[in-house]
N, C-alpha and C positions, 0 to 999 in steps of 0.2 A: 266250816263244820268239823266236829271230831271226827277222826276216822273209825268207821266200825265195820267189823268184818263178820259176816253171820257164820257159825258153826254149821258143819256137815251139809245136810240138803236144805238148809234155810236161807231165804233171800230177804234182802231190804228193799221194800217199795215205797215210793212216793205217789200218793194219790195224785191222778189228772183231775183237775177241777172242771166241771161242766159249765156251759154258759149259764148266765143268770138271767137271760132273757130267751123267750119262745121266737119262733119265727116270725109271729105277728107283731112282735115288740113288747109283748106282756112280760113284766119284771116277775120272776118266781121268788118269793120270800125264802130265805133260809129255812124255817119250818116245814116247808111243804117239799123241800128237796130231799131225795135219797141220796145218800153217800155214793159217789162215783164208783164204779166197779172196774174202772180201768185205771193203770198206774205205769209208772216207769221204773224199771229195776235200777236200784242204785248200787247195790254191792250183792255179791253171791258168795256162798261159802265153797268150800272145796268139792263137795260131792257127797253121795250117799256111799257108806261103808258097809259092806255085806260082812257075814259071820266069819269069813276066812281074812278078813282085813283089807279086801281089795276095795279101792275107791273108784266109784263110777261118777264121771263128770256130769254137772248138770246141763240140762238143755236150754236153760235161760242164760245170758249174760248181761253184764253191765249195759246199760242203754236201751234194753228192749223194751217195748210196749206190750203191755200184757192184759188179759182180761181175768178176773178172780171171782170167786163167788161172793154173796153178799155179806156173808158173816166170817169170811176167810181171815186167818192171821190174828195177830194181837197188835192193837194199837200202842206206839209208844212215842215219846217226844226225845229228840236230840238236839241239842242247842236251841230249844224253844219251837222247833220244826215237827210236824207230825209226820210219823212213817208207819208202815206195817211190817211186821217181821212175819213170813209165813213160810210153810214147807213147799217145795217145789210141786209136790201131789195136788195142792190147793189151786194152782195156776191152771186155768181152764185152757187158755191158749195164748200163742204170741201174735200181735198185729203186725203184719208186714206192710210197709207202705202207710204206715198211719201219720197223721199229721202231726209234727213237733213244732214247739216255738210257743209264743205267749198266747195267753188266754184268748187275746183278740184274734188272732190267727187261728186257734182252734175253733172258735165260735163261728168264724166265717167258713170254715172247711166242713162245718156239719149242715151248711144250706145246700 
């Protein structure tokens, strides 16, 4: 992947895909699914700069699992992969102890 560093208080996020089946085993078609509102922080900017030129570091860091609003950020493609660039203020919260790993592990963790 190309190296991308957001500017100021922006962050680069990769959506975490949701399971494609329900607990009962029903397959959910792509057209019926909402886009996930959970993601992994890939890269962060240096921080917010105030009028005096002082930089305030961001609360999120690379590797954090976050929740964000349904219409947050701007969707982009880098090397054919989908990402979202958003300001830190669009982040609703950081998930601690969230399951990380493959989609199969994530699907099992939701049960």
